[in-house]
C-alpha positions as CSV (number, residue, x, y, z in Angstrom):
1,M,18.2,-7.1,10.8
2,T,15.7,-9.7,10.6
3,Q,15.4,-12.8,8.7
4,G,12.5,-15.5,8.8
5,I,8.7,-14.5,9.3
6,I,8.5,-11.1,11.1
7,P,5.8,-11.6,14.2
8,P,2.6,-9.8,13.6
9,N,3.1,-7.7,16.8
10,V,6.5,-6.8,15.8
11,L,5.2,-5.7,12.4
12,L,2.2,-3.6,13.7
13,S,4.3,-1.9,16.7
14,G,6.8,-0.8,13.7
15,Y,4.0,0.8,11.8
16,C,2.6,2.5,14.8
17,T,6.1,4.0,15.5
18,G,6.7,5.0,11.8
19,I,9.0,2.4,10.7
20,F,8.4,-0.5,8.4
21,P,10.6,-3.5,6.9
22,M,12.2,-4.0,3.5
23,A,14.3,-7.0,2.7
24,D,17.4,-6.7,1.0
25,S,17.2,-7.6,-2.7
26,A,20.6,-9.7,-3.0
27,T,20.7,-11.0,0.7
28,G,17.1,-11.4,1.7
29,E,18.1,-9.9,5.1
30,I,15.2,-7.5,6.5
31,H,16.1,-4.1,7.3
32,W,13.8,-1.5,9.1
33,Y,13.6,1.9,7.5
34,E,12.4,5.4,8.9
35,P,12.9,7.8,6.3
36,H,13.5,11.6,7.2
37,I,11.2,12.8,4.5
38,R,7.9,10.8,4.1
39,A,5.7,10.5,1.2
40,I,2.2,10.6,1.8
41,F,-1.3,10.9,-0.5
42,P,-3.4,13.6,0.9
43,L,-7.0,11.8,0.6
44,D,-8.4,14.8,-1.1
45,G,-5.3,15.5,-3.5
46,L,-5.3,12.6,-5.8
47,N,-4.4,13.5,-9.4
48,I,-6.7,11.6,-11.8
49,S,-5.6,12.5,-15.5
50,R,-8.2,12.7,-18.3
51,S,-7.0,9.5,-19.9
52,L,-7.2,7.7,-16.5
53,R,-10.7,9.4,-15.9
54,R,-11.7,7.9,-19.5
55,T,-10.2,4.3,-18.3
56,L,-12.4,4.3,-15.2
57,Q,-15.7,5.5,-17.2
58,K,-15.2,2.5,-19.5
59,N,-15.2,0.1,-16.6
60,I,-12.3,-1.8,-18.2
61,F,-11.3,-3.4,-15.0
62,D,-13.6,-5.6,-12.6
63,M,-12.3,-4.0,-9.4
64,R,-12.0,-6.3,-6.1
65,V,-10.8,-6.3,-2.3
66,D,-8.8,-9.1,-0.8
67,T,-9.8,-11.8,-3.2
68,A,-6.0,-12.3,-4.1
69,F,-4.0,-10.7,-1.5
70,E,-1.0,-13.2,-1.8
71,D,-1.1,-13.1,-6.0
72,V,-0.9,-9.3,-5.6
73,M,2.2,-9.5,-3.5
74,R,4.0,-11.9,-5.7
75,A,3.2,-9.9,-8.7
76,C,4.5,-6.7,-6.7
77,A,7.8,-8.7,-6.4
78,E,8.2,-9.6,-10.0
79,R,11.2,-7.4,-10.8
80,D,14.9,-7.4,-11.1
81,E,15.3,-6.1,-7.8
82,T,12.8,-6.4,-5.2
83,W,12.5,-5.8,-1.4
84,I,9.6,-8.0,-1.4
85,S,11.1,-11.5,-0.1
86,G,9.7,-14.9,0.5
87,S,9.9,-13.7,4.2
88,I,8.1,-10.4,3.4
89,I,5.3,-12.4,1.7
90,A,4.8,-14.8,4.4
91,S,4.9,-11.8,7.1
92,Y,2.1,-9.7,5.4
93,T,0.0,-13.0,4.6
94,T,-0.2,-13.7,8.2
95,L,-1.3,-9.8,8.6
96,F,-3.9,-10.5,5.9
97,K,-5.5,-13.6,7.8
98,M,-5.5,-11.3,10.7
99,K,-7.3,-8.4,8.7
100,Y,-4.6,-5.9,9.1
101,A,-3.4,-6.2,5.5
102,H,-5.4,-5.7,2.3
103,S,-5.1,-5.6,-1.5
104,V,-7.1,-3.9,-4.1
105,E,-7.1,-5.5,-7.3
106,S,-7.8,-4.8,-10.9
107,W,-9.2,-7.6,-12.9
108,C,-9.9,-7.9,-16.6
109,K,-11.5,-10.8,-18.4
110,G,-10.9,-12.9,-15.3
111,K,-7.1,-12.2,-14.9
112,L,-5.3,-10.2,-12.2
113,V,-3.7,-7.5,-14.2
114,G,-2.8,-4.8,-11.5
115,G,-3.4,-3.9,-7.9
116,L,-1.7,-2.8,-4.6
117,Y,-1.5,-4.1,-1.2
118,G,-0.8,-2.5,2.3
119,V,-1.5,-2.6,6.0
120,S,-4.5,-0.8,7.9
121,I,-4.1,0.3,11.6
122,G,-6.8,2.5,13.1
123,G,-7.4,5.7,10.8
124,A,-4.0,5.0,9.0
125,F,-3.2,3.0,5.7
126,F,0.1,2.1,4.8
127,G,0.4,1.6,1.2
128,E,3.4,-0.9,0.2
129,S,3.7,-1.5,-3.5
130,M,1.7,-1.9,-6.7
131,F,2.0,-3.3,-10.0
132,S,0.4,-3.3,-13.5
133,M,0.3,-5.3,-16.3
134,V,-2.2,-3.2,-18.4
135,T,-2.4,0.6,-18.8
136,D,-3.7,2.1,-15.8
137,A,-4.7,-1.0,-13.8
138,S,-2.3,-0.1,-10.6
139,K,-3.7,3.7,-10.9
140,A,-7.3,2.4,-10.9
141,A,-6.7,0.3,-7.9
142,L,-5.3,3.7,-6.3
143,V,-8.4,5.4,-7.1
144,V,-10.6,2.7,-5.6
145,L,-8.0,2.6,-2.5
146,V,-8.5,6.6,-1.7
147,R,-12.2,6.5,-2.5
148,R,-12.4,3.7,0.2
149,L,-10.3,5.3,3.0
150,R,-12.5,8.5,2.5
151,E,-15.6,7.0,2.8
152,R,-14.4,5.0,6.1
153,G,-13.1,8.1,7.7
154,Y,-9.4,7.3,7.2
155,R,-6.9,10.2,8.1
156,L,-3.6,9.1,6.3
157,L,-2.5,7.1,3.6
158,D,1.3,6.7,3.6
159,A,3.4,6.1,0.5
160,Q,6.6,5.8,2.2
161,F,9.3,7.0,-0.7
162,Q,8.2,9.5,-3.1
163,T,8.9,8.6,-6.7
164,P,8.2,10.2,-9.8
165,H,5.0,8.4,-10.5
166,L,3.5,8.7,-7.1
167,K,4.2,12.4,-7.4
168,S,2.5,12.5,-10.6
169,L,-0.4,10.9,-8.9
170,G,-0.6,13.5,-6.2
171,A,1.8,12.3,-3.3
172,V,3.7,14.9,-1.4
173,E,6.7,14.8,0.9
174,I,6.5,15.6,4.5
175,P,9.4,15.7,7.3
176,Q,9.3,12.7,9.5
177,K,8.4,14.8,12.6
178,E,5.3,16.1,10.8
179,Y,4.5,12.4,9.5
180,L,4.8,11.2,13.1
181,K,1.9,13.8,14.3
182,K,-0.3,13.0,11.6
183,L,0.2,9.1,12.3
184,E,-0.5,9.5,16.1
185,R,-3.7,11.4,15.2
186,A,-4.7,8.9,12.6
187,L,-4.3,6.0,14.9
188,E,-6.8,7.5,17.2
189,Y,-9.4,6.7,14.7
190,Q,-11.1,3.3,14.5
191,C,-11.9,2.7,10.8
192,T,-12.9,-0.5,9.1
193,F,-11.2,-1.4,5.9
194,E,-13.1,-4.8,5.1
195,G,-16.4,-5.3,4.2
């Protein structure tokens, strides 16, 4: 259990060994998790529905990267129960300043309406959370993320825990042992997310 800002080296070391932090919604205490079954997105297996494809073709959203990182985090935290505490926001904002954390954002008429954020180390991207205020806004951000990761040679997109929503988009579950092998291989690559 931890409280306060998590030192960047501790956060990065955690991800490199397959664990990640979440705050208790009631107390704010930070706990570290290592799921026995892990959700990942195969980078060639994203499910894009017909309706989402139509949305993307209409160019409804102005897609941006790393222009409103903390705003994305705060929007992701706006729910009745959240593991994204003030301490988590401060910790990941520090990683963002160090160019390890990133956001993909959907904007519409000058307003942030959806997006996601995560952590990039080597050839692995660890998706943390997403939000949507407009239909398909977070899905559009996921499409942009996957395209970017594929173009830049990433090997792993970690989604942590499976949900019906992630499953519908193509996330699959694998045992932690298999995940750790994929993680080890992905960390051998030197990929650049920003720019």
